[in-house]
N, C-alpha and C positions, 0 to 999 in steps of 0.2 A: 316403829317410826315414832310413836308417842314417847317411848323411853329415851330414844336418841334426842328428840327435841327437848325433853326435860333436862337432859344432861348438858346439852350445848347452849341452851337459851337461858337468859335470866328469867326471874319469875314473871315480870311484866310481859315479856315476849312469849313465855310459855303459856300464860293465861290467854294471850291473843291467839296463839296457835290452837289451843283447846276450843276457843270460841268458834274458830273457823271450821273445826271438825264437827260442830253441831249439825251443819248442813253440808256434808261433803260434796254432794252433787253440785250445789250452787257455787261452792268455793272452787271446785275443779273446773267448772265452766268459766269462771272468772279468770283463773290461772291460765286456762287454754287461750282465752281471748288475748290476754297480755302477752303470752308466749308467741302467738301468731303475729301480733303487732311488732314485737321486737325482732322476730325472725324476718318479717317482711321488710322492716326498715334497715336492718343490718345487711340483708341479702341484696336488696335493690341499691342501697348505698354502696355496697361492695362492688356491684356491677358498674355503678357510676365511677368509682375510683379506678377500676380496671380500664374503663373506656377513656377516662381523662388521661391516665398514664400512657395508654397505648397511642392515643392521638398525639400527645406531646412527643413521645419517642419517635413516632412515624414522621411527624412534621420536621423535627430536628434532623432526623436521618435523611430526609428528602432534600431539604433546602440548606441544611447546615445549621449548627448552633448559632453561628454569627455570619452575617453576609456583608462583605465589603463591596461598595459600589460608589459611583459618583453621586454627589448631592442631588436629591430629587429624582433619582433614576427610576424608582417604582411609580412615581406620580406623573412624570412627563413622558410624552410620546416622542420617539426618535424620528426625526425627519428622514434620516438615512440610517442604514444598519450600522450599529456600533458607534454612532455619533456621540453617544453618552458613555462609551466604553472606557475601560481602564487601559492606560498605556504602559506596556512593558512591566507587568506586575511581578515578574519572577524574583527580583531582588527583595520585594516586600514579602513574597511567599517564603523565601528562604529564611527570613528573620522570624516569621511567625511559626514556621515548622520547628524552629529550635526551642520553642517554649515547651516546658515539661507537660503541661496539661493538654496540649494539642495532639490529637491523634492523626490528623491529616488536613491538608489544604488543597482544595480542588477548584481551579478556574473553570468557567463554563461560558458558552456563547448561546444566546437565544436568537433565533432567526426564523423567517418564514419564506415561503416560495411555492413553486410548482414542482411536482414529481410526475414522471411519465415512464411508462413501459414501452413507448414507441407507438402505441395505438390509443392509449387512454391516459388522461392527465387528472391530477387531483391536487388540491391545496394541502400543504403539510405545515406542521409546526415543528421545527427542528431544534435540536440541542447538541451543541458541540462539547464533548467531554473527553477526559483522559480515560484510558482503559481501567485505571485504578478506581474510578468513580463507582463501579459496580461492586468491587470488593469493600470499599469504604462504607457504602450505604447498606450492604447486606442484601438479602433477598427481597428487594422492594419491587422487582419485576417478576412476573411469571413467564419464564422462557418456554414458549410453545414449540419452537423449532430452532435448530442451530445453537449458536453460542453468543456470548457477549463480545464486544469489540476486543480484538487481539492487541497485544503489546506491540506498538510500532517500533520499539527498540530491539525486538526479538529478531534473530536471524531467520526465523521462519516466516516473518511477515513480508509479503510481496508488495512492494511499493506501487507496482503497476495495477494492483487490484485493490483500490481503496474500499473500505468496508462501510456498510450501513446496516442499522437495525431498524426494522419497521414494526409499527403496531399491527396487531393481528387483523383488525378490520381494514386497515389501510392496505395490507398485503393482499387480503381477500378481494378488496375492491379493484386492485390493479392486476389480480390474477398472477401474482409472482410468488416464488418460493425460494428456498435456500439455493444459492448459486446463480440465480437470475440477475440480470443487470437492469438498473434503472437510471434515469437521468434526472438530476436535480438542477432546477433553474432558480437562481436567486439574484437579487439586486446587490451590487457591490457597494462599498462605501463611497464610491465616486458617482453612483447613480446609474452605472452601466449594468447590463444583463450579463450574467456569467452562467455557464452550464458545465457540469462535470458528470461523468458516468461513475456509478458505484455498484459494487457487487453485494447482494443481499447476504449478510452473514448470520443474522438472527431475526427471529420473529417473536415478539413479546406481547404480553397483556398487562396493563396497569390495573385492570379491574374496573376502570371507568370507561364506558363505551365511547363517550365523546373524545377522550384522549386516544383510544385505540384506533379511531378513524383518521387521526391526523398526525400523531406523534412519530418521530423518528430520531435516532441517535447517530452522530458521526464522530470520528476522531476530531479533536479540537484543531489539529494541524490541517486536516482536510477542510474544516469549516473556515479557517482563516484564509486558505487558498481560494475557496469558493467565493468568499466575501472580499478578497483582496485587501486584507488588513491584518495587522499583528496585535490588535486589541482583543480584549475579552469583555464580556458583559458584566460578570460579577465574579467574586472569589469567595467560595464558601469555606468556612473554618469548622472542622468537626472535632469535638472534644470527647473525652472518655466518658463523661457523665453530664447530665443536665445541670447539676448543681454548680458546676464550674463556670457557667455562662457569665455571671456578673464579674467575678474576679479576673477572668481571662479578658473580658471586654475592656476592662480598665487598662490592662497591659497593651492590648492591641491598639487602643485609642492613642496611646503615647507613640506607638510606632508609625501609625498613619499620619500623625500630626507633623512628622518630619518629612513627609513625602512632598515632592514638588507639585504633584497634581492634587487638587482638593478632593478628599474622599470622606465618606461617612460609613459608620458601622451600624448595622441593624441587627438586633437580636431576633431569634427565631420566633418569639411569641408575637412580635409586631406583624409578622407575615402569616401567622397561623390563623387565618380567617375561618377555616372549617372547624378547627378545634374550639375557637371562641364561640362560634354559633352553636355547636353541639353542646358545649358546657352550659351556655345560657339556657338552652332548651331543657336539658336534663335537670338543671337546678330548679327550674320552674315546675317540672313534672314531679320531682321528688319532694319539693316543698308542698305542693298541693296534696300529694299522697300522704305526706306526714300529717298535714292538718286534718285530713279525713280520718286517718287512723287514730289521731288524738281525740277527735270527737266521738268515734266509736268506743274507745276505751272509757272516756268520761261518762258517756250515757250508760254504758254497761255497768261500770263500777258504782255510779250514782244509784242505779236501780238496785243493784245487789245490796249496797249498804243501807238504802232506804228500807228495803224489805227486812233486813236484819234489825234495824233500829225499831221498826214497827213491831216485829215479833218479840222484841226484848224490852218493850215499853215498861212492863211491870218490874223487870230487873233494874231498869234505869231509875224507876221510882224508889225501889228498895235501896239502891246504892245512894241515892240522894238523901233518903231518910236516915241512913247510917252515917251521914256526914261527908260524903264525897262531893267535892266541888264540881260544877258543870264542866270546867276545863279538864279536870281529871278524867271524867267520863268520855268526853270528846277525844281526849288523847288515846284512850283505850281503843276506840273505834279506828282512829288513825293508825295505830300500831297494827291492827288487823289488816287494814288496807295496804300498809307498807309491806307486811309479810307477803300478801298476795302479789304485790308488784315485784318483790325481790325473787320469789320462787318462779313466777312467770318469766321474768327477765332472764334468769339463769337458764331456764329451759329453752327460751328463744335464742339465746346466745350460743348454747351448745348445738342447737339445730342448725344455725347459720354456719358454725364451724364445720359440722359434719357435711353440709352441702358443699362447702368449699373443697373439702378433701375428696368428696365424691366426684366433683367436676375435674379434679386433677387427674383422675384415672379413667374417667368415662369420656368418650369422644362425643360430646353433644354439640352439634353444629347450629349456629345461628343463620337465618336467611340473609342474603345480601342486603346491605343498607340501600336506601333510595339513591339511584344514580350509579350503582355499582353492580357488577356481575358475579362477584366472588363473596361467598359467605366466610365465616370465621368461627373458630371454636368458642363456645360459651365458657367464660372464665369469670370467677368472682373473687375479689380480694377480701380476705377476712381482716377487718380492722378492729382491734380491741377498743381503740378510742371511739370509733363510731358506735360500737355496741354499748359502750359505757354511756355515751351521750343519749342513745335511744332509751336505755334503761333509766337514766336519770329523768328524762322527760316523762316516761311512763309513771315513774314513782311520784313525781310532782303532781301529775294529773290524778293519780289514785288518792293522794293525800288531800287534795283540794275537794275531790268528790266525797270523801269520807267526812271531811269537816262540815260541808254544807248539809250532808244527810244527818249527821249526829247532832248538829246544833239545834235543829228543829225539834228533835226528840227530847233534849234536856231542858228545853224551855217550858215544857208542860209542868203545871203544878204537881206537887208530890201526891196529893190526894187523888187527882185525876189519873196520874200515871199508875198508881197502885190498884185502881179499880178498872184499869183498861182490860178489855177482853179481846 
């Protein structure tokens, strides 16, 4: 190792490396502390990056990358169902779907009412969608029984048996299963009460208990018949990737500006309240953890370098007597600290990369987050930029610790340093 270091390093760094080898145990402990710090920062930061990316993708997949609605739809309460809805949006949908970056456009209707099995009733939160909604969003629901809504244009679809999908806890509360009939009661856009019978086609779980107790899905045509309206609540635009949100929003804004009805376009991040709260929380947690780790590294390296300076006081006096300037001596100690930081950072970065590879093949499950019932596999993104930032931070701390430690040693008079015991 010494020969390799001598071959690869210039004389000044080789001298620093040899000085570190004087007390290999102390140097190894310092390197281990630095490696653990970089490993912890890179790993936890990688977990944060994975969490941020997953929440962004899940939010955009759930509500759409862009949401078209009437102005103030999300802030104002509707006096009657669909009173703030979009009127005949099919022409606008056809124009949007023709854009190259658009993967799909899905209208939806949000409504509430009562559901009954004939003996027992419960409040529900309904959502009217097309059958392609579930293909567009991917596996965002855990189907416990049955299937998602059928294609109403298929020859196999029976118009006399309109379908409904129920949340698992809602179905359990009503004691219904696949093939059973339920009655949905809702207020129409005219303020009258309307009731239709629907056949249970699927039972799902969102992973959120409060939603599973209330949520159900209907075909959008059935929902419009139930509410006696041809309006929709919103139109969600799904893109191929998240980075296309801004350029596509500019194109769609020009399209909706030509509509007779006043409309507004809302990007996914404006409605991503859960993502914003989680990101804010994680940023604070990782920030505090980073400060604590920085303090640990500073104290450890300051102690290590102080002991080294104390042990080499006579050497410092000899170097001063031979004509070395104080800044040159301090620079030597800083090079030693820099080598410690570089070696420790490299080991920590490699350990973080190995952990990322391990989690790609090992099935390590995380417990369900608060308010949810389903866990998820532990995944960590390895970011070379994040590892470089952590390494640079640790290197800066080590250099500062070495500077303050060595500066006190070189300030001693030469005669006092030479006679130091």
